[in-house]
Structure formats: C-alpha cells, structure tokens
N, C-alpha and C positions, 0 to 999 in steps of 0.2 A: 504494500500500500504506500502510495506517495501523496503528499499534500504539496501542491505547487501554488505559490502566491504570485500575484502580479499587481502592478498599478502604483507602486511607490514612486517617489520622486521628490523634487524640491518645489516648494510653493511659498509665496509671500504670506505673512500673517493676514488672516481673514479669508484666505483662499480655500479651495476644496480639492480633495483627492478621493478617488474610489479604489479600494483594494478588492481583489477577487482571490478566491482560493478554490481549487477543485481537488477533490479526492479521487484517486484512480487506483486501479489494481484489482485484486481479488476481494471483492466487497459483497457481503451479504446484506449489511445495513450500516448506515452511519447514524450514530446516536448524537450526543451533544457535539456541537461545533462552536468554536469561539475564536476570539482574537485576543492576543496578549501583546504587550510591548515592553521593550527594555531600553531605557535611556542609559547613556554612558555613566558608569559609576553607581547605577541604581539596580535594584532587583526587578526581575520580570514581574509585571502586574497584569491583572485581568482588565481588558477593555470592554468586551462584550461577550455574552454567552447565550447560545441559542440551543434549546432542546429541539427535538423533532417537531413538537407541537408547542403552542403557547407563545407567550411574549418574550422578547429578548430581555436580558438583564444587562445593565450598563454600569460602569464605574461612575461614581458621582462626578468625577472631573470631566466626563464627556457627555453626560446627559443633556439632551436638548441640542447637541451639536453633531453627534454621530448616530448613524442608523445602520443596523445590521439586518440582513435578510438572507434567507437560504432557499435553495431550490432542491427539495429532497429527491426529485426525479433525476437531477443532474449531479447530485452530490457536491453542490457548490454553496459557498457562503460569500457574501460581499459585505464590505464596510464602507459606507458613504460617510466621509468626514468633511464637515462644513465648519466654517468659522475657525479655521485652524489657528493655533497659537504656538509660539516658540516652544512652550512647555510640552507640546505634542511630539516634538522631535524625538525619534526613537527608531529602533528596528521593530517592526511589527511582524508577529508570528501567528500563523494559523494553527489551530489545534483541534483535533477531533478524536472522539472515541469511535472506533470502527470495529464492527463484527465481521471477521472473515467467514464465520459460520455462526449458526444459531447459538452455539454453546460457548463461544469465546469472544472476548472484547479486549482490544488493545488501544493504548493511547499513542497518537502520532503527532509530530510537529512538522511544520513546513520549514523551509530553509531561511525564511525571514526576508523582509523587504524594507529598505531604508525609507523613512519619511523624514524630510528636513523642512522645517518651517523657519524661514529667515528672510529678513529684508535686505 
C-alpha cells in the first residue's frame, strides 16, 4: 500500500493551496484518513481526521480555514487550505488506516509534501 501526496508549494500569506492524497495497492478498505504536519523543530501534529463516514475533525488552529474531504470510491482525501498563515509552514503528511483484508488493519504514511507560506 502506498499513500502519495501532491499539491504542496509556496504561497503568500492569505493564499490557498489544495493537497491531495491517494491510497493505492492491495486494499480491501480504507478506514480513517487524515492529514498531519510537522514544522521545523516541532512535533508532528494532527491537522484533520476523517473517518469513512461522519464529519471531519480539525485542529483548533485550522478550523474555519481548512476543509478536508474524501472520496471513498477512489481512496482519496484532499485538504483545501485557505487563508494560509506563516505558522502553517510545514511538511504535510497523509495518513491512513488500511485493511488489506477483512481481518487486518495497518497504518500508513505518505512521503510528505512541503507547504511554505511566506511573503
């Protein structure tokens, strides 16, 4: 199973970026999918978490600015980031709990994509 992210880059404060992540490989089902980020010198933190059904959960620091959505049929999750701030600068990682079969579940990470917010 692989998680591949795309969509990072550099943007000015107040700008927007959209990240995408697709899970591929031998997949029976994808359970929780989420986004984490890690800024230099800081621990990795949760940004958004999406179960297969229900509403996403967001870190307080991104509520009202970031929106996550998933397409269960395509095993994809996106993160729309608006009103970006310099404090959002970090490497963003996709994370997913994937079942390769009904009886097993493993956690996977993407390779990360850099988001830089700078004037």
